[in-house]
N, C-alpha and C positions, 0 to 999 in steps of 0.2 A: 498610704500612710506611711510606712519603712521608709520612702525617699524623703519625706516630708520630716521626718526624727532627725536623717541624714543633714538637715539643712538643705533642701534638694525644693523649689518650686516648679510645679508644672502646670502649663496652660494649656488649655484646652479649646479649643475653636465653641462658640455656645450653639452652633448647628445652622442647616441652612434652610430648613422646615420650620423656624417659627414654633408656637406653640399648635400640638394638634392631638388628633385625640385618639386614646389608647386602649390595648386591649378591645371592651367590648364598647367602645365608643362614647361612653355614658362620662368621662372625665378628661381633662384638658390634661396636658403631660410635658415638658422640655426631657429631651435625649440625653442618653447615658453616652460617654461618661462624663460630661458638663455639669449635670445633675450632683454629680457627687461630691459630698462634703470635704475630698482628699486633694483636688486640682483647684485653680482659679478660672474658671470660666470666661471668656474672651467673647463679646459677642461686637456688630460691625454698627458702624455709621457711615452719614457722608453730610458732605457740605452742602447748603443751601443757598446758592448766591444771592438769590429775589428774597429770602427770609432773613439772612445772614447767621443763621442758626444750623447747628448741628442736631441731624434729625437719624431714629434710629434706621436700618434699613428693613425695608418689611419681608427680607429671607430670614434676617439674622433672628438666630433662636432665642426663647427667653419664655419665663412663665416663672411657675413654680413646682418642685417636686414633689410627686405623690409616696415616694420610697426615703424622701430625707426629710428629717423635722429642721425646719429654721434657726442658723443658730444662733448666738448670743449678740455677737457686733453687726448684725443684720434686724433685731429685733427694735429698734426706733423709726428706721428711716423705710422699710417694709411694711410694719404697722400702719403709720400715716399714709403710705399711698395704697394701700389693700383699702384703708376705708376712704379715702376718695375716689375708689374705683368703683366701689359699692355705688356712689352717688352719681356715674357719670355716662348719660347715654350712650349705647351702644357698645357698653361695657357688656363681657360674658356675666350669665349669671353667676352667683357665689356658689353654686352647690356643683360646679362644674371644674372645680379647680381646688387644692390645696391651699386656703388662706393663708396654715401655719406651714405649711412647706419651704424647703431652700427655695429662695429666689435666686434666677437666673437670668442675665450675665454677673460677673460680680465688679468686673470691669469692661469698656466699650472704648473704642480706639476708630478713628475713619480707618473704612474698608473698600470704600470702592470711591468710584468718580474723582479720584485724582490725578 
């Protein structure tokens, strides 16, 4: 937080374990420090030439923080994402994640197969 007040931006990899069970294995969470509200978490993607799309890398971290609430600037897009997620086949049960938590990553970029 103090570095941010001095004008610095800190980038952190979103992690290499995706979203995973924490503590008692009853809730899904994302890694720290990527979930901290004082950093910018960067995820990894790759370019799929057959579909001509940028796709998330399956080992890149992402999900919702159990410890930090969602910041105001994520509210509109993340709320829409969560609403759609609940209606998507194969998505995790909503009781397993904190739908009001800080969403990670903040940004993503090509990180493999280039």
